[in-house]
N, C-alpha and C positions, 0 to 999 in steps of 0.2 A: 370450583373445587377440583374438578378433574383436570383442568388445564393449568392449574397453578404450578405443578412441577415442570411443565413444558415451557410456559411463558414466565421466565424469570428475568431478572435484570441482566444477568450475564448472557443469557441466550438472546435477548433483544439487542444487546451490544454486538454480539457476533453477527446477527442478521443485518444490523445496520452497517457493519464493516463490509459484509459481502455485497450489499446494495451499493455502497460507495465505491467499492472496487469495480463492480460491473459498470457503473455509470462513468467512472474515470476511464476505464478500458475502452468503452465504446466512444467516448468523447475524444480521446487521444487518437484512436484509429480514424474516426470520421474527419478530424482535422487534417491529418496527414494524407488520407485517401483523397479528400476533396481538393487538397492543394496539388496533388499529383495526378488527378484524373485526366487532365488534358495533356499529359505527357505522351510521347510516342512509344508504342510498344507496351510490353507487360512489365518492364523493369520497375517503373514507379509503383505499380501495384504490389510487386514483390517486396520492394523496400518498405511500403506502408505496412504490409503484413509482418515483416521482420520487426518493424518498430512496435507494432501492436504486441507481438509476443515478448519483445524485450521489456516493454512497460509492465506487462503482466508478471514476468519473472522478477523484475526489480521490485515491484510492489510486494510480491509474496516474500521475497528475501527480507525486505525492510520490516514487514509485518512480523515475521518470525523472530527477527533480531529484537524488535521492540517488545514482543511478548515474552522474550526470555530475560528481559532486564528486571532485576529486583530493585525497585526504586528506593527501598529503605536502605539497602546496602550502598547503592549508588550515592544517595544523599550524604551518608556518613563518610564515604570515601572522598567526595568532593570537599566536604568540610575539613577533613584531615589534610587534604592537599593544600587548600588555601591557608590553613593554620600553619603548615610547614613553610609555605612560601613567605609569609609575612612575619616570621619570627626574627 
């Protein structure tokens, strides 16, 4: 009863998104880092770090854009677009 307001479907969805984001972030970094770890100097490590931060920023941007989409309006606009094309 006490945990019911905390553990809702929406909150579980957000928790799952954060977990997926962290797993993706670590996975992307580990691939680039391990592919470049035998490089000479620190430049490959710096590039791997920049790639890691770039994937994080891109993921956050895509998530915010996706969260801002109203799918009801989007569906009606797509239907209107296709109805105008095929008239």
